[in-house]
C-alpha positions, 0 to 999 in steps of 0.5 A: 748818865743817860741809859741810852748811851752806846759807850762810856769809858773813864779816861782819867780821874776827871775825864770820860768819853761817851757816845749816845745813839745818833751822836759822835763820841763826846769827850768831857773833862771836869773843868771847874768844881765848886761843890757848893754851887757849880760843876763845869764839864768841858769838851775835851775835843777841839772838834766839838768845843762846849761847856756844860755848867751845872749851877747848884742852889740850896732850896732847903737844908736837905734839897738843892736845885740844879740848873744846866747851862750849855755853852757852845758855838757850832756851825749851822749844819752841826747845830742841826745835828746835835741840838736834839741829842744834846737836849735829850742828854741834858734832860736825862741828866736832870732825870737821873740827878733826881735819883741821887740821895 
């Protein structure tokens, strides 16, 4: 998780809530897991529906590449509000993913 989160709470075995500075609380749940090639997080709120897909490809026996794909549709006002914080969130996930061994 990004270091700038204001709140983080596990709400179940496969779900959690978090809030980043300047954003509303986001509720996520594990939607799909395929450890070899994909993890999909889905919004757990009907007000803010989206998917964050992590596609994993092995580049060598001890290294993998991960590409994040965001899928969601928002009205123009909501898009302006969440675009930068979501971009920062995904960038922080990428940075923190490099720390995992």
